C-alpha positions in Angstrom: 67.1 77.5 85.4 70.9 77.9 85.2 72.1 79.7 82.0 75.0 78.1 80.1 78.2 79.9 81.0 81.1 80.5 78.6 84.4 78.9 79.3 88.0 79.1 78.1 88.8 76.8 75.2 91.9 75.6 76.9 94.4 76.1 79.8 96.7 78.3 77.6 93.8 80.7 76.9 93.2 81.1 80.7 96.9 81.5 81.6 97.5 84.1 78.9 94.3 86.1 79.8 95.0 86.0 83.5 98.7 86.9 82.9 97.5 89.7 80.6 95.4 91.0 83.3 98.3 90.9 85.8 100.7 92.6 83.3 99.3 96.1 83.4 100.3 99.7 84.0 101.3 98.8 87.6 104.1 96.6 86.5 105.4 99.2 84.1 105.2 102.4 86.0 105.3 101.4 89.6 107.6 98.3 89.9 110.7 100.1 88.5 110.2 103.1 90.8 109.8 101.0 93.9 112.8 98.8 93.0 115.0 101.9 92.6 113.6 103.5 95.8 113.8 100.4 98.0 117.3 99.1 97.5 117.2 97.5 94.1 117.9 93.8 94.6 116.6 93.9 98.2 113.2 94.9 96.9 113.3 92.2 94.1 114.3 89.4 96.5 111.5 90.4 98.9 109.1 90.6 96.0 110.0 87.2 94.7 109.6 85.6 98.2 106.2 87.2 98.6 105.1 86.2 95.1 105.8 82.5 96.0 103.9 82.8 99.4 101.5 85.7 99.8 100.7 86.3 96.1 100.3 82.5 95.5 97.8 82.3 98.4 95.6 85.1 97.3 95.7 84.2 93.6 94.9 80.5 94.3 92.0 81.5 96.5 90.3 83.8 94.0 90.7 81.4 91.0 89.4 78.5 93.1 86.4 80.6 94.3 85.6 81.4 90.7 85.8 77.9 89.4 84.0 76.4 92.4 81.1 78.9 92.2 81.0 79.3 88.4 80.0 82.8 89.1 81.2 86.4 88.6 82.5 88.2 91.7 79.1 89.8 92.6 77.5 86.4 93.3 80.5 84.1 93.8 81.0 84.7 97.6 77.3 83.9 98.5 77.6 80.6 96.6 80.7 79.8 98.7 78.9 80.8 102.0 75.4 82.1 102.5 75.4 85.5 104.1 78.7 86.6 102.5 77.1 88.3 99.5 78.2 91.8 100.9 81.8 90.7 100.0 80.7 90.1 96.4 79.2 93.6 96.2 82.5 95.1 97.4 84.5 92.8 95.1 82.4 94.0 92.1 82.6 97.7 93.2 86.4 97.7 92.9 86.6 97.0 89.1 83.5 99.3 88.6 85.4 102.2 90.2 88.8 101.3 88.4 87.4 101.0 84.9 86.6 104.7 84.2 90.0 106.1 85.2 91.9 103.1 83.7 90.2 104.0 80.3 91.4 107.6 80.8 95.0 106.5 81.3 94.6 104.1 78.3 93.6 107.2 76.3 96.8 109.0 77.3 98.7 105.9 76.0 96.9 106.0 72.7 97.7 109.7 72.3 101.4 109.2 73.0 101.5 106.2 70.6 100.0 108.4 67.9 102.6 111.2 68.6 105.5 108.8 68.2 104.0 107.1 65.2 103.8 110.5 63.5 107.5 111.0 64.3 106.9 113.8 66.7 108.3 112.2 69.8 110.6 115.1 70.5 107.7 117.4 71.1 106.3 115.0 73.7 109.6 115.6 75.7 108.9 119.4 76.0 108.1 120.7 79.5 104.4 121.1 79.9 103.4 118.9 77.0 101.7 116.3 79.1 99.9 118.9 81.3 98.6 120.8 78.2 97.2 117.6 76.8 95.4 116.3 79.8 93.9 119.8 80.6 92.5 120.0 77.1 88.7 119.9 76.9 88.1 117.4 74.0 91.2 115.5 73.0 91.6 113.4 76.2 87.9 112.4 75.9 88.3 111.3 72.2 91.5 109.3 73.0 89.7 107.7 76.1 86.8 106.8 73.8 89.1 105.1 71.3 90.7 103.0 74.0 87.3 102.2 75.6 85.6 101.0 72.4 88.5 98.6 71.7 88.0 97.1 75.2 84.2 97.0 74.9 84.3 95.3 71.5 86.5 92.5 72.9 84.2 92.0 75.9 81.1 92.0 73.6 82.7 89.2 71.5 82.8 87.0 74.6 85.3 84.8 76.4 86.4 82.6 73.5 86.2 84.9 70.5 87.1 88.0 72.4 89.2 87.6 75.6 90.9 84.3 74.7 91.6 85.1 71.1 93.0 88.5 71.8 95.2 87.3 74.6 96.7 84.6 72.3 97.7 87.3 69.8 98.6 90.2 72.1 100.6 88.5 74.9 103.3 86.9 72.7 103.8 90.3 71.0 103.9 92.1 74.3 106.6 89.7 75.7 108.7 90.1 72.5 108.5 93.9 72.8 109.4 93.9 76.5 112.4 91.6 76.0 113.5 93.7 73.0 113.3 97.0 74.7 114.9 95.6 77.9 117.9 94.3 75.8 118.2 97.7 74.1 118.3 99.5 77.4 121.3 97.6 78.5 123.3 98.7 75.4 123.0 102.4 75.7 125.5 105.0 77.0 125.3 108.7 77.5 127.9 111.5 78.3 126.4 114.1 80.6 127.3 117.8 80.4 129.9 117.4 83.2 131.7 114.7 81.2 130.3 111.8 83.3 129.5 108.7 81.2 126.6 106.6 82.3 125.6 103.3 80.8 122.6 101.0 80.8 124.6 98.3 82.6 125.3 100.7 85.5 121.5 101.2 85.7 121.0 97.4 85.7 123.3 97.2 88.7 121.1 99.7 90.6 118.1 97.5 89.8 119.6 94.0 90.7 122.3 94.5 93.4 120.8 94.8 96.9 121.6 98.1 98.5 121.6 97.6 102.3 123.1 101.1 103.1 121.3 102.6 106.1 118.8 99.8 106.3 117.0 99.6 109.6 114.1 97.4 110.9 111.6 100.2 110.0 113.0 100.6 106.5 113.0 96.9 105.9 109.3 96.7 107.0 108.6 99.6 104.6 110.2 97.7 101.7 108.2 94.6 102.7 104.9 96.6 102.6 105.9 98.3 99.3 106.6 94.9 97.7 103.4 93.4 99.1 101.4 96.4 97.8 102.9 96.1 94.4 102.3 92.3 94.2 98.7 92.8 95.5 97.9 95.1 92.5 100.2 93.4 90.1 98.5 90.0 90.4 95.0 91.5 90.0 93.7 90.1 93.3 90.8 91.7 95.2 89.4 93.2 92.0 87.0 90.4 91.2 89.1 89.7 88.0 90.6 86.3 89.0 87.2 85.1 90.3 85.6 86.0 86.9 88.4 84.3 85.0 88.4 81.3 87.3 84.7 80.8 86.7 85.5 80.2 83.0 88.1 77.5 83.7 87.2 73.9 83.0 86.8 71.5 85.9 89.3 69.3 84.1 92.1 71.9 84.0 95.1 71.5 86.3 94.6 74.6 88.4 97.8 74.4 90.4 99.9 74.3 87.3 98.0 77.2 85.7 98.4 79.4 88.8 102.2 78.6 88.8 102.4 79.7 85.2 100.5 83.0 85.9 102.9 83.7 88.8 106.0 83.2 86.7 104.6 85.2 83.8 103.7 88.2 85.9 107.0 88.2 87.9 109.2 87.9 84.8 107.4 90.8 83.1 107.6 92.9 86.3 111.4 92.4 86.6 111.8 93.0 82.8 109.9 96.2 83.2 112.5 97.3 85.6 115.3 96.2 83.2 113.5 98.1 80.4 113.1 101.4 82.3 115.7 101.8 85.1 118.8 101.5 82.9 117.4 103.9 80.3 116.2 106.5 82.8 119.5 106.3 84.8 121.6 106.6 81.7 120.0 109.8 80.4 118.7 111.4 83.6 121.0 110.1 86.4 119.9 109.1 89.9 117.4 111.9 90.2 115.5 110.6 87.2 114.6 107.5 89.1 112.5 109.4 91.6 109.4 109.5 89.5 106.6 106.9 89.1 103.1 106.7 87.7 102.1 109.1 84.9 105.1 111.3 85.7 107.5 108.4 84.8 105.7 107.3 81.7 104.4 110.5 80.1 107.1 113.0 81.3 110.4 111.3 82.1 110.5 108.6 79.4 109.7 110.9 76.5 112.7 113.0 77.6 114.8 109.7 77.6 113.6 108.8 74.1 114.4 112.4 72.9 117.9 112.1 74.3 118.4 108.9 72.2 118.4 110.8 68.9 116.9 109.2 65.8 116.5 105.8 67.5 114.4 107.4 70.2 111.3 107.8 68.0 111.4 104.1 67.0 112.0 102.9 70.6 109.2 105.3 71.8 106.8 103.8 69.2 107.6 100.3 70.3 107.4 101.2 74.0 104.0 102.9 73.8 102.7 100.0 71.6 103.8 97.6 74.4 102.2 99.8 77.1 99.0 100.0 75.0 98.9 96.2 74.8 99.5 95.9 78.6 96.8 98.5 79.3 94.3 96.8 77.0 94.7 93.3 78.5 94.2 94.7 82.0 91.2 96.9 81.0 89.6 93.9 79.3 89.9 91.9 82.5 88.6 94.8 84.7 85.5 95.3 82.5 84.9 91.5 82.3 84.7 91.3 86.1 81.8 93.7 86.1 80.1 92.3 82.9 80.3 88.7 84.2 78.7 89.9 87.5 75.8 91.5 85.6 75.3 88.4 83.5 75.2 86.0 86.5 73.4 88.2 89.0 70.7 89.6 86.7 70.6 86.9 83.9 71.4 89.5 81.3 72.6 88.8 77.8 76.3 89.6 77.2 75.3 92.5 74.9 73.0 94.1 77.6 75.6 93.7 80.3 78.4 95.1 78.1 76.2 98.1 77.2 75.2 98.8 80.8 78.8 98.6 82.1 79.9 100.6 79.1 77.5 103.5 79.8 78.6 103.5 83.5 82.3 103.4 82.6 82.1 106.0 79.8 80.2 108.5 82.0 82.7 108.0 84.8 85.6 108.4 82.4 84.3 111.7 81.0 84.0 113.0 84.5 87.6 112.0 85.2 88.7 113.8 82.0 86.9 116.9 83.0 88.6 116.7 86.4 91.6 118.3 84.8 89.8 121.3 83.3 86.1 122.2 83.9 85.7 120.2 87.1 89.2 120.9 88.4 89.8 121.1 92.1 92.5 120.0 94.5 91.7 117.7 97.4 93.8 116.3 100.3 94.1 112.6 101.0 95.9 110.9 103.9 98.6 109.9 101.4 98.9 113.0 99.2 97.9 116.6 98.7 96.5 118.4 95.6 94.8 115.4 94.2 92.1 115.3 91.4 89.1 113.0 90.6 91.3 110.3 89.1 93.5 110.1 92.3 90.4 110.0 94.6 88.9 107.0 92.6 92.3 105.3 92.7 92.6 105.9 96.4 89.1 104.5 97.2 89.6 101.4 95.1 93.3 100.6 95.7 93.9 101.9 99.3 90.5 101.2 100.9 88.3 98.6 99.1 91.0 96.2 97.8 92.7 95.5 101.2 89.2 95.2 102.8 88.1 92.6 100.2 91.4 90.7 100.5 91.2 90.6 104.3 87.6 89.5 104.3 88.4 86.8 101.7 91.2 85.5 104.0 88.8 85.3 106.9 86.1 83.6 104.9 88.4 80.9 103.5 90.8 80.6 106.4 88.3 80.6 109.3 84.7 80.2 108.1 84.6 77.6 105.2 88.2 76.5 106.0 91.2 76.2 103.6 90.2 72.6 102.6 87.5 74.2 100.4 90.1 75.8 98.2 92.6 72.9 98.4 89.9 70.4 97.3 88.9 72.6 94.4 92.5 72.9 93.2 93.1 69.2 93.5 89.8 67.9 92.1 91.2 67.6 88.5 93.9 65.2 89.8 96.7 67.8 90.2 98.5 68.0 93.5 98.7 71.4 95.3 102.4 71.3 96.1 102.4 74.3 98.6 99.4 73.0 100.5 100.8 73.5 104.1 102.2 76.9 103.1 98.8 77.9 101.8 97.0 77.0 105.0 99.4 79.1 107.1 99.4 82.0 104.7 95.6 82.3 104.3 94.8 81.8 108.0 97.6 83.8 109.7 100.2 85.5 107.6 98.2 87.1 104.8 95.5 88.7 107.0 98.2 90.3 109.2 100.3 91.6 106.3 97.1 92.9 104.6 96.0 94.7 107.7 99.5 96.4 108.0 99.2 97.3 104.3 95.7 98.8 104.9 96.9 100.9 107.8 99.7 102.3 105.7 97.4 102.8 102.7 94.9 104.9 104.7 97.7 106.9 106.4 97.2 105.5 109.9 100.7 104.3 110.2 103.8 105.8 108.5 106.7 103.3 108.1 109.1 106.1 107.0 
């Protein structure tokens, strides 16, 4: 007997939840770095073109698979085509691997928000502050647990009372904070020790004006792959998330319109993240300050920027880390829901049991990740980096290996096995017209698999685009 599935109360709830998933740490700490590194406006133009083609195709596919199968990622693929259950296992494994280390990073954000709320933002700018915190034995675990239990509580409340309700509150606040901080970044100016005056508007120019200096075919391909990789993670595809969220969408909802709204939401926030960060970092740290991404940008470079702002820095730091916390929470909620929905559908568990099971797995993994910076510390070598720890290894396995494989296999399944008409019919069944239908067919059959294969080869270090 089929158990009754939850569903979003309306299209707005789905769009905000899906956009919340897409608007995560990747938008905030990776997009600005890649934009600065890859020619500013050149990267943004390529990113926008890919969002309307490549990103649209993958996002549409996963949401349609979810709604058609009415299943979480673990069982959705076998409902679409018998014998493809292995893809569901891989698709569910991705969020299961990501969840522990995402909670650890979420704990780091909680710590920094507390520091700025206490008015101690200047101390966070000291050299070695971040390292001394993450190598501590207990505090990172406590902060991780605070973040985790907020996420788990929302998941336990369910799709309507938890995910949808929280998204409707958090996402508007998040957007206001992003716009506010971005606007402030454009007004700042700073005089360096050598008398050079740098302004936020000069930083904006670095972000938006295409820099074609020294561009070659190889460098252009590298920018293309960087933009594709960013979009891939930014839209939350190949993580099972959009399948899970798609499964909660009503058959009456206009899927084409909803997907367009998610695309716009995510792209606007990604660009605003660049406007928020690049002008501020450039103004206070110069061109060399733009060379950091990931934790180094958020937890080392930006606190120095806030400290250089004087009294206003602590307030801006508070608002910034509140915004980052909201972005991290909405993404972590979607990651956990992908696994929980899989457990509910595959094993007919109650939401409480599924939440507790995934919670135990994620908490145990997160504690191991925390200990990877002290008691379990070691340095490993990956094809893409040296001196990596447990967090980096989990990130590499999920992002560089599993996600491209899941996406390529999904393109083969939809493009060549069950045919693109399966997805097109699902999108159009509520009466809406899929406006980019011909583009979708070409992308899912030919272009996306080739681009994803190139991304995969680069991700595992087989090819180096320089």
